[in-house]
C-alpha positions, 0 to 999 in steps of 0.5 A: 913819689915825688911831686911834679913841678908845674912851670919849673922855671920860676922858682928860685931859691931864697934866704929871706922871703917877703910878701909878693915874692914867689915860692913852691907851694904843693896842692892837688893835682886835680885842680889843674887836670879834672881826671887825675887822681885825689892823691896826685900832688904838684909843686907849683911857684906861686906868689905870696899874698892871695889875690881872689878870683872875683878881684875885678880890677885890672892890676893885682896891686891895686888890691887894697887888703893885706892877704898874705896871712889868713887867721884861722878864725875868720877864714870862713867868714871874710870873702877874701878867702871863703870862696877859695876854701869852700871850693877846696883850694887847699895848698901847703907852703913849703919852706925851711923855716920863718922868721919872728922878731921879739921886741926888746928895748928900742929894737927887735931880735929875730928868731928862726923858727922851724921842725926839729932836724935829725942828726944826718940833717945838720950834721957838718961832716959826715963819712963819705958812705953815709947818706945825706938825708936833708932838712925837714921842710916846714909844711904850712897850710895854705889857701890858694885862688887863681886869678885871670886879668879882666882883659885877657892874659896869663893867670896868676896863681896866689896864695895865703898862709893860715895863722893860729894862736901861737904855741907856748914854746913861741910865747918865749919870743912873743911875750918877753918877761915882764910884758906878758900880761901886757901883750896877751891881748894882742894874741900872737900868731904863728903859721898853721903848721901841718905836722906829718904826711897824713895831715898833709894828705888830708889837707890837700885831698879835697875830693875826699876830704870836705872843708868842715872835716879839713879845717879841724888840721888847723891847729897850733903845733909844740913840735918846733924849735927856734935859734936867735939870728943876726938882725942882717935879716931885717933887711929884706934885701939881704939874701944869704945864708947869714940870714938863718946862722945861729948866734950868741945872744950878747955877743958882740960880733955878729956873723960876718957878711960874705964879699958880695954882701959887704959891697952891697952894704958898702954902697947901700951906706955910701947912697944913704949918706946925709939922708935921714934915718929911717924910723921903725914904722918905715920898716916893713910891716910884715910880721914873718918872712917864710924862707927858703935853704937855711943852711949854707950847705945842702938844703931843701933848696937842693931838694926842690932843684933836684925836682926841677931836673937840674941836678940829676936824680932825686935820690939821696945824695952823698955828702961831699967831704 
């Protein structure tokens, strides 16, 4: 059974989503409707960066702490997360994958990281009678909360993504050969990924699965794959399929930009002529930007749009020749 959207009109697919933006989050319906079955789920568009319910200022942007990510080893200690977690406010953040950057020399090489995909999900050409099964969504464990303005107004739902120690596979990105010993102390992180329906069910079912049992699900996973992508994704303004397209490292020519993105880049270049070049420290400090819609073809963005009722029924679609 597909989950129902709550306030569906606010969702917008994105290839390059950063903190403070909104994205689809899965949670138990009982959080919104007390008499609902504990196994029922709903989808809600929430803002990335948790604002705790006890925050007293009238503007959430005045929150002084970065709550985009939450360390698994301190989430039951820090007040920003502890209260919500003990109240069962557990959620699953949906995305096709996330980006991570590998430091090399004076630059950074981005990688796109995601679940292994079936042949049907990544095939470019199919027979007319073959069903499209779709991209397998990455399901990340999160904590959410609902903040209400002290002076009244619409409630704001926000979330944080729980992080764990990086898996061995991701150590390739975090620890370049020759630098591993120097960087080990930095304790590289990755999102806590819930691999499979049973893990998702237990994490969301706060009525049946207590907090101390649920947190045992928060572990690194090796069931991920990745590929290098263009530095085009380094600019959060870029929001096109080029962000996730695979590239060959060392190739001189990167992925071509679309006409619209070329126009935007040209405009940015002209507007910045004569301005001093930004230093690396001036760039956004977010380590990972979680995204949606990794392919210019049919992707999970289409699934989410189907749940919104914009493309008819939710059944599997035929791939267009």
